[in-house]
VOBA-1610 file (N, C-alpha, C; in pm, whole numbers, padded with zeros to 5 digits, always signed):
BEGIN
Met+01480-01149-01461Met+01471-01223-01334Met+01441-01124-01220His+01340-01156-01141His+01303-01072-01028His+01394-01101-00909Lys+01412-00999-00823Lys+01505-01010-00711Lys+01433-00986-00579Val+01466-01070-00481Val+01407-01062-00348Val+01519-01037-00247Leu+01496-00943-00155Leu+01591-00917-00048Leu+01526-00949+00086Phe+01584-01042+00159Phe+01541-01070+00296Phe+01624-00979+00387Leu+01555-00881+00445Leu+01622-00773+00517Leu+01616-00798+00667Arg+01733-00808+00729Arg+01735-00831+00874Arg+01841-00744+00939Arg+01821-00720+01068Arg+01919-00644+01146Arg+02040-00731+01177Glu+02154-00668+01186Glu+02277-00740+01215Glu+02267-00807+01352Gly+02311-00932+01359Gly+02312-01005+01485Gly+02185-01079+01518Val+02081-01061+01436Val+01954-01130+01460Val+01961-01269+01398Tyr+01930-01371+01478Tyr+01940-01510+01436Tyr+01807-01553+01374Leu+01807-01579+01244Leu+01684-01615+01173Leu+01711-01735+01081Pro+01699-01858+01132Pro+01725-01975+01047Pro+01627-01986+00930Glu+01511-01920+00941Glu+01415-01926+00832Glu+01468-01862+00704Ile+01560-01767+00716Ile+01613-01705+00595Ile+01690-01806+00512Ser+01773-01888+00576Ser+01845-01992+00502Ser+01746-02089+00438Ala+01639-02119+00510Ala+01536-02209+00454Ala+01468-02144+00334Tyr+01437-02015+00345Tyr+01374-01944+00233Tyr+01465-01944+00110Leu+01592-01914+00131Leu+01685-01909+00018Leu+01696-02045-00050Gly+01703-02151+00031Gly+01711-02285-00026Gly+01586-02323-00101Tyr+01470-02287-00047Tyr+01344-02321-00113Tyr+01332-02249-00247Ile+01364-02120-00249Ile+01356-02044-00374Ile+01455-02100-00475Arg+01575-02130-00431Arg+01676-02186-00522Arg+01628-02317-00585Asp+01564-02403-00506Asp+01526-02536-00553Asp+01393-02539-00627His+01303-02444-00595His+01166-02454-00647His+01123-02336-00733Ile+01191-02223-00723Ile+01151-02105-00800Ile+01277-02047-00865Pro+01334-02117-00961Pro+01463-02073-01019Pro+01456-01940-01094Ser+01336-01892-01122Ser+01323-01764-01192Ser+01344-01645-01099Ile+01360-01672-00968Ile+01377-01567-00868Ile+01520-01567-00816Glu+01577-01449-00801Glu+01709-01434-00739Glu+01689-01377-00599Ala+01730-01450-00497Ala+01705-01409-00358Ala+01835-01390-00283His+01835-01291-00191His+01955-01257-00116His+01922-01231+00030Asp+02018-01263+00116Asp+02013-01231+00259Asp+02093-01104+00279Ser+02032-01000+00336Ser+02101-00872+00351Ser+02229-00886+00434Phe+02229-00979+00531Phe+02348-00998+00614Phe+02465-01051+00530Glu+02435-01143+00438Glu+02540-01199+00353Glu+02594-01094+00255Leu+02513-00996+00221Leu+02558-00889+00131Leu+02647-00787+00202Asn+02655-00800+00336Asn+02746-00716+00413Asn+02721-00567+00389Arg+02591-00530+00386Arg+02548-00390+00372Arg+02575-00333+00232His+02629-00412+00143His+02657-00360+00009His+02537-00386-00083Phe+02430-00314-00061Phe+02311-00328-00143Phe+02231-00200-00137Val+02146-00183-00236Val+02054-00069-00243Val+01914-00129-00256Glu+01824-00093-00165Glu+01692-00155-00162Glu+01616-00138-00293Arg+01633-00026-00359Arg+01556-00003-00482Arg+01599-00096-00596Asp+01709-00169-00578Asp+01752-00264-00680Asp+01675-00396-00671Phe+01588-00409-00572Phe+01514-00533-00551Phe+01365-00510-00576Asp+01299-00615-00623Asp+01156-00608-00652Asp+01072-00637-00528Val+01125-00722-00439Val+01053-00759-00316Val+01147-00736-00198Ile+01098-00662-00098Ile+01173-00640+00026Ile+01096-00711+00137Trp+01162-00812+00195Trp+01098-00896+00298Trp+01157-00857+00433Lys+01073-00801+00521Lys+01122-00746+00647Lys+01072-00828+00766Phe+01162-00847+00862Phe+01130-00921+00984Phe+01110-00819+01095Met+00987-00810+01145Met+00941-00697+01226Met+00975-00717+01372Gly+00991-00607+01462Gly+01013-00477+01422Gly+00913-00367+01396Phe+00982-00255+01381Phe+00912-00136+01337Phe+00954-00105+01194Asp+00858-00050+01118Asp+00887-00008+00980Asp+00807+00117+00950Arg+00877+00230+00941Arg+00813+00356+00907Arg+00848+00399+00765Asn+00915+00314+00690Asn+00955+00346+00553Asn+00832+00342+00463Lys+00804+00452+00394Lys+00683+00462+00314Lys+00706+00423+00168Thr+00815+00351+00142Thr+00842+00304+00005Thr+00722+00224-00046Ser+00671+00258-00165Ser+00549+00194-00213Ser+00559+00143-00356Asp+00676+00157-00419Asp+00687+00119-00559Asp+00740-00022-00578Arg+00739-00102-00470Arg+00780-00241-00481Arg+00700-00323-00381Cys+00709-00453-00391Cys+00636-00541-00299Cys+00708-00545-00165Ile+00636-00511-00058Ile+00692-00512+00077Ile+00620-00619+00159Val+00697-00705+00225Val+00641-00810+00310Val+00684-00783+00454His+00590-00787+00545His+00619-00777+00688His+00597-00915+00751Glu+00702-00970+00810Glu+00689-01099+00877Glu+00699-01081+01027Tyr+00599-01134+01099Tyr+00594-01130+01245Tyr+00617-01272+01297Gly+00745-01303+01326Gly+00778-01436+01374Gly+00758-01454+01523Ser+00727-01345+01592Ser+00704-01351+01736Ser+00630-01225+01778Leu+00583-01227+01901Leu+00520-01110+01961Leu+00624-01033+02042Ser+00590-00914+02083Ser+00681-00833+02163Ser+00701-00897+02300Val+00821-00875+02357Val+00854-00930+02488Val+00900-00816+02580Gly+00939-00851+02701Gly+00987-00750+02795Gly+00872-00681+02866Arg+00893-00557+02905Arg+00791-00481+02977Arg+00683-00433+02880Phe+00559-00442+02920Phe+00443-00394+02845Phe+00441-00449+02701Pro+00449-00581+02684Pro+00454-00637+02549Pro+00329-00610+02466Gln+00213-00612+02528Gln+00090-00587+02451Gln+00080-00442+02405Leu+00133-00350+02487Leu+00139-00210+02445Leu+00233-00197+02324Lys+00345-00266+02328Lys+00438-00262+02215Lys+00371-00316+02088Asn+00294-00425+02103Asn+00222-00478+01986Asn+00126-00374+01930Met+00056-00304+02019Met-00039-00203+01974Met+00032-00090+01899Ile+00148-00049+01951Ile+00223+00058+01883Ile+00267+00014+01745Lys+00314-00109+01733Lys+00352-00161+01602Lys+00231-00163+01508Arg+00118-00204+01561Arg-00004-00212+01480Arg-00044-00075+01427Gln-00029+00027+01509Gln-00073+00161+01472Gln+00029+00238+01389Leu+00159+00214+01412Leu+00260+00298+01350Leu+00327+00236+01227Asn+00332+00103+01221Asn+00400+00042+01106Asn+00325+00074+00977Thr+00400+00102+00871Thr+00338+00128+00742Thr+00274+00001+00687Lys+00183+00018+00593Lys+00116-00097+00534Lys+00207-00164+00431Pro+00227-00295+00445Pro+00303-00369+00345Pro+00210-00419+00235Ser+00264-00501+00144Ser+00180-00567+00043Ser+00103-00682+00105Phe+00168-00755+00193Phe+00100-00857+00274Phe+00187-00891+00394Arg+00132-00969+00487Arg+00201-01003+00610Arg+00214-01155+00625Val+00313-01195+00704Val+00334-01335+00741Val+00340-01341+00893Phe+00268-01437+00953Phe+00267-01454+01098Phe+00311-01596+01132Leu+00373-01612+01250Leu+00418-01742+01296Leu+00303-01841+01305Asn+00194-01799+01364Asn+00077-01886+01379Asn-00046-01798+01402Glu-00160-01862+01418Glu-00284-01787+01433Glu-00285-01706+01562Ala-00220-01756+01668Ala-00215-01681+01793Ala-00141-01549+01775Val-00029-01549+01703Val+00045-01426+01678Val-00037-01332+01590His-00103-01387+01488His-00190-01306+01402His-00300-01239+01483Arg-00362-01315+01570Arg-00472-01262+01651Arg-00423-01155+01748Glu-00309-01178+01812Glu-00259-01083+01909Glu-00213-00952+01845Met-00159-00960+01724Met-00117-00837+01657Met-00239-00753+01619Gly-00349-00815+01586Gly-00477-00746+01577Gly-00494-00647+01463Phe-00427-00667+01350Phe-00446-00577+01236Phe-00589-00588+01184Gln-00649-00472+01153Gln-00788-00468+01108Gln-00801-00413+00966Asp-00693-00414+00889Asp-00697-00351+00757Asp-00727-00447+00642Asn-00750-00574+00676Asn-00790-00674+00576Asn-00685-00698+00468Leu-00560-00666+00495Leu-00454-00704+00402Leu-00438-00856+00400Pro-00399-00913+00286Pro-00376-01058+00281Pro-00263-01097+00376Tyr-00273-01219+00431Tyr-00169-01267+00521Tyr-00154-01418+00507Tyr-00039-01467+00552Tyr-00011-01609+00553Tyr+00036-01649+00692Leu+00019-01777+00726Leu+00073-01832+00849Leu+00189-01924+00812Arg+00303-01902+00874Arg+00419-01986+00846Arg+00485-02024+00978Asp+00464-02147+01020Asp+00520-02194+01146Asp+00669-02221+01132Met+00734-02251+01244Met+00876-02284+01240Met+00896-02422+01180Gly+01009-02439+01111Gly+01046-02567+01055Gly+01177-02615+01115Val+01221-02730+01066Val+01344-02791+01117Val+01437-02820+01000Ser+01560-02779+01014Ser+01660-02809+00912Ser+01681-02960+00899Gln+01705-03005+00779Gln+01724-03148+00754Gln+01841-03204+00834Ala+01936-03118+00872Ala+02054-03165+00946Ala+02019-03220+01083Phe+01903-03184+01139Phe+01865-03232+01272Phe+01808-03373+01270Phe+01761-03419+01156Phe+01685-03544+01153Phe+01776-03665+01173Arg+01733-03751+01265Arg+01801-03878+01293Arg+01697-03990+01288Lys+01742-04109+01253Lys+01650-04223+01252Lys+01628-04279+01392Asp+01733-04275+01474Asp+01726-04333+01608Asp+01801-04243+01706Pro+01768-04255+01836Pro+01844-04179+01936Pro+01990-04224+01940Asn+02075-04137+01989Asn+02216-04171+02010Asn+02226-04282+02115Pro+02284-04398+02081Pro+02288-04508+02178Pro+02388-04485+02291Asn+02482-04393+02274Asn+02586-04370+02376Asn+02603-04221+02404Pro+02501-04156+02459Pro+02512-04012+02486Pro+02612-03984+02597Glu+02682-03872+02584Glu+02782-03833+02683Glu+02720-03761+02802Phe+02606-03691+02778Phe+02542-03611+02882Phe+02403-03665+02911Asp+02355-03637+03032Asp+02219-03679+03069Asp+02115-03586+03007Phe+02139-03453+03014Phe+02042-03356+02969Phe+02110-03251+02881Val+02032-03192+02791Val+02079-03078+02714Val+01972-02969+02718Tyr+02018-02846+02733Tyr+01930-02730+02713Tyr+01990-02651+02598Ser+01912-02630+02492Ser+01959-02557+02375Ser+01869-02437+02352Gly+01930-02319+02342Gly+01849-02200+02316Gly+01889-02083+02403Ser+01800-01987+02410Ser+01828-01863+02482Ser+01835-01886+02633Leu+01933-01821+02695Leu+01943-01823+02841Leu+01880-01699+02903Asn+01820-01616+02820Asn+01753-01494+02868Asn+01604-01522+02891Arg+01576-01613+02982Arg+01439-01648+03017Arg+01412-01623+03164Gly+01497-01540+03226Gly+01473-01500+03363Gly+01495-01612+03463Gly+01410-01612+03566Gly+01427-01700+03679Gly+01423-01847+03647Ile+01350-01886+03544Ile+01335-02028+03515Ile+01468-02090+03471Ile+01551-02014+03403Ile+01683-02064+03362Ile+01776-02071+03482Leu+01773-01970+03566Leu+01856-01972+03687Leu+01816-02088+03777Ser+01687-02116+03786Ser+01641-02230+03866Ser+01693-02361+03811Met+01692-02375+03677Met+01742-02496+03614Met+01891-02516+03646Leu+01968-02412+03626Leu+02112-02423+03649Leu+02143-02449+03797Asp+02071-02381+03885Asp+02092-02402+04028Asp+02053-02543+04071His+01952-02599+04004His+01910-02736+04034His+02026-02833+04010Phe+02096-02816+03898Phe+02207-02907+03868Phe+02329-02877+03955Lys+02346-02753+03995Lys+02460-02716+04079Lys+02441-02762+04223Ser+02316-02756+04271Ser+02292-02778+04414Ser+02229-02912+04446Arg+02135-02958+04362Arg+02058-03077+04396Arg+02089-03199+04311Ala+02117-03177+04182Ala+02141-03290+04091Ala+02288-03295+04052Lys+02376-03299+04153Lys+02519-03290+04127Lys+02573-03412+04053Gly+02502-03522+04060Gly+02548-03644+03994Gly+02497-03660+03852Glu+02422-03560+03802Glu+02365-03568+03667Glu+02420-03454+03583Ser+02450-03481+03457Ser+02522-03385+03373Ser+02427-03308+03282Leu+02459-03180+03264Leu+02381-03090+03180Leu+02472-03025+03077Leu+02433-03031+02952Leu+02500-02960+02843Leu+02415-02840+02805Val+02475-02722+02799Val+02403-02600+02764Val+02457-02546+02633Val+02368-02530+02534Val+02406-02482+02402Val+02342-02346+02378Gly+02423-02245+02357Gly+02372-02110+02335Gly+02463-02008+02400Ala+02446-01882+02360Ala+02527-01774+02415Ala+02504-01764+02565Val+02612-01748+02641Val+02605-01747+02787Val+02631-01605+02839Pro+02532-01540+02899Pro+02555-01407+02958Pro+02660-01414+03068Asp+02733-01308+03086Asp+02841-01305+03184Asp+02793-01336+03325His+02676-01281+03362His+02630-01301+03500His+02597-01447+03527Ile+02559-01522+03425Ile+02532-01665+03442Ile+02663-01743+03449Tyr+02757-01709+03363Tyr+02884-01783+03363Tyr+02961-01760+03493Gln+02951-01641+03549Gln+03022-01612+03674Gln+02974-01701+03788Val+02846-01735+03788Val+02789-01816+03895Val+02802-01965+03868Phe+02782-02005+03741Phe+02773-02148+03710Phe+02885-02201+03621Gly+02974-02113+03577Gly+03073-02153+03477Gly+03167-02263+03521Lys+03192-02274+03651Lys+03286-02374+03701Lys+03216-02492+03769Thr+03086-02504+03749Thr+03012-02616+03807Thr+03052-02744+03733Pro+03103-02846+03802Pro+03161-02963+03734Pro+03065-03038+03642Asn+02938-03044+03678Asn+02844-03124+03599Asn+02765-03042+03497Ile+02802-02913+03479Ile+02739-02829+03377Ile+02845-02791+03274Thr+02819-02822+03147Thr+02911-02790+03039Thr+02847-02686+02949Phe+02911-02572+02933Phe+02862-02466+02846Phe+02934-02478+02710Ala+02858-02513+02608Ala+02915-02525+02474Ala+02925-02391+02404Gly+02852-02290+02454Gly+02853-02159+02392Gly+02764-02154+02269Gln+02769-02043+02200Gln+02690-02024+02078Gln+02763-02090+01961Leu+02697-02183+01898Leu+02757-02261+01790Leu+02704-02217+01655Lys+02777-02252+01552Lys+02723-02238+01417Lys+02602-02329+01405Tyr+02501-02281+01333Tyr+02374-02355+01325Tyr+02396-02497+01276Asp+02484-02516+01180Asp+02508-02649+01124Asp+02574-02744+01223Asp+02636-02689+01329Asp+02703-02773+01428Asp+02611-02816+01542Val+02497-02750+01556Val+02410-02776+01670Val+02357-02920+01673Pro+02311-02978+01561Pro+02254-03114+01568Pro+02349-03217+01626Asp+02475-03218+01582Asp+02569-03317+01633Asp+02599-03297+01781Val+02589-03173+01829Val+02618-03146+01970Val+02501-03186+02059Ile+02379-03148+02023Ile+02266-03178+02113Ile+02238-03327+02121Thr+02273-03403+02017Thr+02250-03547+02021Thr+02352-03619+02109Gln+02442-03544+02173Gln+02530-03603+02272Gln+02462-03616+02408Ala+02334-03575+02415Ala+02260-03584+02541Ala+02142-03680+02527Lys+02101-03736+02640Lys+01993-03835+02639Lys+01855-03769+02637Tyr+01838-03657+02710Tyr+01709-03591+02721Tyr+01723-03442+02689Gly+01620-03384+02625Gly+01619-03243+02591Gly+01529-03163+02682Leu+01581-03054+02738Leu+01505-02968+02829Leu+01447-02848+02756Asn+01318-02823+02779Asn+01251-02705+02726Asn+01198-02626+02845Met+01276-02524+02884Met+01243-02447+03004Met+01179-02316+02961Met+01048-02316+02955Met+00976-02199+02908Met+00880-02148+03016Pro+00886-02020+03049Pro+00792-01968+03148Pro+00650-01964+03092Asp+00555-01993+03175Asp+00414-01994+03133Asp+00359-01852+03143Ile+00415-01763+03061Ile+00374-01623+03061Ile+00362-01573+02917Tyr+00291-01463+02900Tyr+00275-01398+02771Tyr+00409-01339+02728Pro+00450-01354+02601Pro+00382-01428+02494Pro+00439-01567+02472Phe+00536-01608+02560Phe+00607-01733+02535Phe+00515-01855+02532His+00406-01850+02609His+00321-01968+02621His+00242-01996+02494Met+00241-01904+02396Met+00163-01927+02275Met+00248-01936+02148Gln+00380-01935+02165Gln+00469-01934+02050Gln+00541-02068+02035Thr+00567-02106+01911Thr+00633-02232+01881Thr+00771-02238+01944Ser+00802-02349+02008Ser+00935-02372+02063Ser+01019-02444+01958Thr+01110-02371+01896Thr+01196-02429+01793Thr+01279-02543+01851Lys+01326-02527+01975Lys+01411-02630+02033Lys+01336-02762+02048Val+01206-02756+02078Val+01128-02879+02091Val+01119-02951+01956Leu+01094-02874+01851Leu+01089-02935+01718Leu+01223-03000+01684Glu+01332-02933+01718Glu+01465-02986+01687Glu+01497-03109+01772Tyr+01461-03107+01900Tyr+01479-03226+01983Tyr+01407-03346+01922Cys+01283-03325+01884Cys+01204-03435+01830Cys+01263-03489+01700Ala+01305-03400+01612Ala+01366-03443+01486Ala+01492-03523+01512Ala+01567-03485+01617Ala+01692-03554+01651Ala+01667-03678+01738Arg+01540-03712+01763Arg+01500-03829+01841Arg+01549-03819+01986Ile+01536-03700+02042Ile+01570-03676+02181Ile+01440-03660+02260Pro+01414-03742+02361Pro+01292-03728+02440Pro+01284-03590+02506Val+01164-03535+02512Val+01144-03397+02557Val+01095-03392+02702Ile+01164-03310+02780Ile+01124-03276+02916Ile+01093-03127+02918Ser+00976-03089+02969Ser+00934-02950+02954Ser+00857-02899+03074Thr+00863-02768+03091Thr+00764-02702+03176Thr+00630-02709+03103Arg+00524-02687+03178Arg+00389-02702+03121Arg+00331-02566+03083Tyr+00286-02554+02958Tyr+00221-02432+02910Tyr+00141-02464+02785Arg+00068-02366+02733Arg-00032-02391+02630Arg+00025-02453+02503Trp+00130-02391+02446Trp+00178-02439+02316Trp+00227-02582+02324Ile+00306-02616+02426Ile+00365-02749+02433Ile+00257-02856+02449Glu+00152-02825+02525Glu+00043-02922+02541Glu-00033-02939+02410Asp-00056-02830+02338Asp-00124-02839+02208Asp-00040-02919+02109Phe+00089-02891+02104Phe+00177-02963+02011Phe+00184-03112+02045Glu+00192-03143+02173Glu+00196-03283+02215Glu+00071-03357+02169Ala-00045-03295+02187Ala-00170-03359+02148Ala-00182-03374+01997Gln-00147-03268+01923Gln-00160-03270+01777Gln-00061-03365+01712Ser+00055-03384+01772Ser+00160-03466+01711Ser+00163-03609+01764Ser+00074-03639+01860Ser+00071-03771+01924Ser+00202-03804+01994Gly+00264-03701+02051Gly+00385-03723+02130Gly+00349-03747+02275Lys+00450-03777+02354Lys+00431-03790+02499Lys+00557-03737+02566Phe+00541-03624+02634Phe+00653-03555+02696Phe+00642-03564+02849Phe+00754-03543+02916Phe+00756-03543+03062Phe+00751-03398+03110Tyr+00648-03367+03191Tyr+00633-03231+03242Tyr+00688-03222+03384Ile+00768-03118+03407Ile+00830-03100+03538Ile+00758-02991+03615Asp+00757-03004+03747Asp+00695-02904+03834Asp+00783-02780+03842Arg+00724-02672+03889Arg+00796-02544+03895Arg+00919-02551+03984Asp+00913-02632+04091Asp+01029-02637+04182Asp+01136-02735+04134Leu+01110-02804+04021Leu+01205-02896+03956Leu+01242-03016+04042His+01162-03048+04145His+01198-03161+04230His+01196-03293+04155Asp+01119-03299+04047Asp+01107-03423+03971Asp+01201-03428+03850Leu+01292-03331+03839Leu+01389-03332+03730Leu+01508-03418+03773Thr+01486-03549+03779Thr+01590-03645+03818Thr+01584-03766+03727Leu+01697-03827+03705Leu+01700-03947+03620Leu+01615-04059+03678Ser+01610-04071+03810Ser+01533-04179+03870Ser+01385-04168+03838Arg+01335-04046+03823Arg+01193-04026+03788Arg+01170-04040+03638Ile+01268-04000+03561Ile+01248-03986+03417Ile+01274-04115+03340Glu+01369-04195+03386Glu+01413-04309+03306Glu+01305-04415+03287Thr+01204-04418+03373Thr+01097-04516+03358Thr+00974-04459+03287Tyr+00982-04332+03245Tyr+00868-04267+03183Tyr+00850-04313+03038Pro+00725-04339+02995Pro+00701-04389+02858Pro+00697-04276+02755Phe+00811-04219+02723Phe+00818-04112+02624Phe+00769-04160+02488Ser+00716-04067+02412Ser+00687-04091+02270Ser+00734-03969+02192Ile+00824-03993+02097Ile+00878-03884+02016Ile+00801-03879+01884Pro+00733-03769+01856Pro+00650-03765+01735Pro+00734-03762+01607Ser+00675-03812+01500Ser+00737-03801+01369Ser+00738-03655+01326Met+00848-03611+01268Met+00863-03470+01235Met+00875-03446+01085Glu+00841-03544+01004Glu+00858-03529+00859Glu+00778-03412+00803Ser+00667-03381+00865Ser+00586-03269+00815Ser+00640-03134+00862Tyr+00748-03135+00941Tyr+00807-03011+00990Tyr+00939-02977+00922Thr+00975-03046+00815Thr+01091-03000+00739Thr+01059-02863+00683Trp+01161-02781+00663Trp+01137-02646+00613Trp+01066-02648+00478Asp+01103-02740+00391Asp+01037-02744+00260Asp+00886-02768+00276Glu+00849-02859+00366Glu+00706-02888+00386Glu+00635-02769+00450Ile+00698-02707+00548Ile+00638-02591+00615Ile+00615-02478+00515Ile+00716-02447+00435Ile+00705-02337+00339Ile+00602-02369+00232Lys+00604-02492+00184Lys+00509-02532+00079Lys+00366-02518+00129Arg+00337-02569+00249Arg+00201-02563+00302Arg+00157-02420+00330Ser+00251-02334+00367Ser+00213-02197+00403Ser+00169-02115+00283Gly+00224-02147+00164Gly+00189-02072+00043Gly+00252-01934+00036Ile+00350-01905+00122Ile+00403-01767+00128Ile+00474-01724+00001Phe+00520-01819-00080Phe+00592-01781-00202Phe+00510-01803-00328Asp+00382-01833-00313Asp+00299-01855-00433Asp+00299-01734-00524Phe+00305-01614-00465Phe+00299-01494-00547Phe+00423-01478-00634Leu+00535-01540-00594Leu+00658-01529-00672Leu+00652-01610-00801Lys+00564-01709-00803Lys+00557-01799-00919Lys+00479-01738-01034Asn+00408-01631-01005Asn+00321-01567-01108Asn+00399-01461-01183
//
């Protein structure tokens, strides 16, 4: 039996690893797969036939086994394109690569003609609901990273200063500087960072889902996992306007409410009469995403 190690840094949140392990368990029983985090550092890489790395930098020149480099996102922060170029030039050659989508593949710009696959984000089956929650406790929910700069502070300040009569649920780790300013705001509830399996039941306590994404590189071209999860949970989507969300809306036949930069239209009175359309998400289950991507076809041989 061949062995696969999904290698990740401690503290990095990667729901795709759980999806990969489940897919291999259910569809490729001849393969034994492990998450390095679950092994609690008690492993030796040479004991595995396939080392699957989530990039990052990789200067390890190990060549006697199959090495996979997965690029689930582009570099962020200062000089992100320079960081991408450094990764392109310095990372060792793997056996093949996996990219989130064609935009990430194009931006990384590898010219070595190695085989590659595209694997978009999927949605855990736990998020899927047949109908919206008929009795939500909150008006809005924001689920995800609060490290999005000014756009997140603007959202929180909107509910603290202008939309005092409307409730916001925030799901995700809360930086200290944000909690110090907004932690005691009566209409904002911080749920904190939850276990992944608990997130679906919590976000469905809200009527509308907020996707606050800045229209800047590289965020504007990357899949918004929270939008996929909102849709699967039958939560209408309210979003800032940028390339990926508009493309997804058109391709999925959804209809989302776009808010202006100053958030003046982020009010229930404007939103409640809007003709939302929540797209079907059956093709975004992890099993379907992985199957269509073909990333594990080589394991079956």
